[in-house]
C-alpha positions in Angstrom: 21.0 170.2 81.3 18.5 172.3 80.7 14.6 170.7 80.4 13.8 172.7 76.9 17.2 170.1 75.8 15.9 167.3 77.4 12.8 167.1 76.0 13.8 168.1 72.7 16.6 165.2 72.8 13.9 162.7 74.0 11.3 164.1 71.2 13.5 164.0 68.4 14.9 160.5 69.1 11.3 159.1 69.6 10.0 161.0 66.2 13.0 159.7 64.2 13.0 156.1 65.9 9.2 156.1 64.8 9.8 157.1 61.2 12.8 154.6 61.1 10.4 151.8 62.4 7.5 153.1 60.0 6.4 150.9 57.0 9.0 148.1 57.5 7.4 145.2 56.8 9.9 142.6 57.3 12.9 141.7 60.1 15.9 142.4 57.5 14.4 145.7 56.8 15.6 146.3 60.6 18.9 147.0 61.9 18.3 145.4 65.4 21.2 145.7 67.1 21.3 149.6 66.5 17.3 149.4 67.7 18.1 147.7 70.6 20.4 150.9 71.7 18.0 153.3 70.3 14.9 151.9 72.3 17.2 151.8 75.4 18.5 155.3 74.8 14.7 156.7 74.4 13.6 154.2 77.6 16.0 155.9 79.8 15.2 159.7 78.4 11.6 159.1 79.1 12.5 158.0 82.6 14.9 160.8 83.6 12.6 163.2 82.4 11.5 165.5 84.7 7.6 164.9 85.9 6.5 168.1 85.3 7.8 168.1 81.7 6.5 164.7 81.1 3.0 165.4 82.3 2.8 168.2 79.8 3.9 165.8 76.8 2.5 162.7 77.7 -0.3 162.5 75.4 1.6 163.4 72.3 4.4 161.1 73.4 1.8 158.3 74.1 0.6 158.5 70.0 4.1 158.6 68.5 5.4 155.5 70.9 1.7 154.1 69.9 2.1 154.5 66.3 5.7 153.1 66.9 4.5 150.2 68.4 2.0 149.2 65.4 5.1 149.2 63.3 7.2 146.9 65.7 4.4 144.4 66.2 3.6 143.0 63.0 7.4 142.9 62.2 8.9 141.8 65.9 6.3 140.9 68.2 4.2 142.1 71.0 6.9 140.8 73.7 10.0 141.6 71.4 12.5 143.5 73.8 12.5 146.5 71.5 8.4 146.5 71.3 8.0 146.3 75.1 11.1 149.3 75.7 8.6 151.3 73.8 5.3 150.2 75.2 7.1 151.4 78.5 6.7 155.1 76.7 2.9 154.9 76.7 0.1 155.4 79.0 -1.4 152.1 79.5 -4.7 153.8 80.6 -5.0 155.3 76.9 -5.9 153.0 73.9 -3.1 152.8 71.0 -3.6 154.2 67.9 -5.3 152.1 65.7 -2.8 151.9 63.5 0.8 153.4 62.4 -1.1 155.2 59.9 -3.1 157.4 62.9 -1.9 160.9 61.8 -4.8 162.9 62.6 -3.8 165.6 64.9 -3.2 169.0 63.1 -0.3 170.2 64.0 -0.3 173.9 65.7 2.2 175.4 63.4 -0.2 174.2 60.3 -2.0 176.9 58.7 -5.0 176.2 56.2 -4.2 177.3 52.9 
């Protein structure tokens, strides 16, 4: 599979995961069997990304995964297997975003109106 397709699949899955868990306040709002499978697939995709691709996107991936972690921790806890899988996607030397709402990066495709 082409590296661009691998990157797209990984990024789309991680971004969708972050969006799904965002704003959830109660465990009953989460489909845990689906999240178990989803998080395992994201972790596997991350592990299979070529090193040069991972190096190029690690900073952005870290922030997306970090915001997902910030959404998961209050609901599932830091040591839940789903949360731990997402922790495996971050750079432990870098701080996590302060909250799940830490969207402060201007997108490359944005323009000032």
